[in-house]
N, C-alpha and C positions, 0 to 999 in steps of 0.2 A: 477802500477795497477790503479794509475786515469785515463792513456790513455785507457784502457780497458774499464773504465767506461763511457768514452766519447763516445767510440765507440759503448756501449751498449745502450748510450742513443740517439745516430743517429739512431740505428736501431728501438728502441722504437718510436721515430718520424717518420720512414718510416713506421711501423705498424699502427699508427695513421693514417697516410694519406691514407693508403689501405682502412683503416674502412672508412673514411672521403667521399673517391671517391667511384668506382665501385669497390666491394668488389671481388676479385680474390683470391679463394682458392689455387690456385700454388702460385701466389706471397705471400700469407700468410705463407703459409708453407714452403717456401726459408726462410724469413725473421725471421720466428720462428727457425728455423734450425740454422741461425747465431747466435740469441740471446742466445740460449740452448749452444752452442758453446762457445760463451763469457763467460756464467756464469760457464761453466765447466772449463774452464781456469782460472777464477777468484778464484774458490774455490780449484782447484788443486795447482795453484802456490803461493796463499798469503792467505790460510788458518792458516798458520803458523805465519803470520806476527802479531805483537802486535798491536792491535787495540788501544791501549793507547797513542801510537804514533800519530795517525792521529789528524790533526789538524781540529778545528771546521767546517772550511769552505770544507774541505773533507767528514766530517760526515754529513753535511748538503746536500752536492751532492749526498750520498748514500740514505739518507732520500727521496731526490727528485724523485730518479730514482725507488727506491721503492713504493714510492706514484704514479708514472708512470704507472707502472707495475700493480698495483691494480687496477685503473682506466681502462687501456687497457683490462685487463682481464675482469672485469666486462660487457664493450662493444664488445668485439668481441669474447670471447668464446661462448657465445650462436650461433653466425653466423657461426662460423668455425664448431660445431658442426652439425649445420644444413645442412652444404654444403657437410660436410664428410658422413652423413647418407644418404644424396641423392645420392653422387654418389657412395657410396655402391650399391645403390638400382637399379641402372642403368646399365644394363649390357654392 
């Protein structure tokens, strides 16, 4: 599971890079799909694991990833909605 979290962390970094450079909606959708897939895999495969066995380091990694997701969501979601609505309005 830790490997999946590390992959998720890298995908979030890519998303942040897109946000800080020229925002490309198609690239955003691609990375967002990767993130969704990873999250579903984590939930499906590891939901039954006993979280009491996680080390403090693992819990800190999870917290950091969750914080990163929250920050990115606040920065990117308005742009994504704007681009999506704009693309729907253009034939």
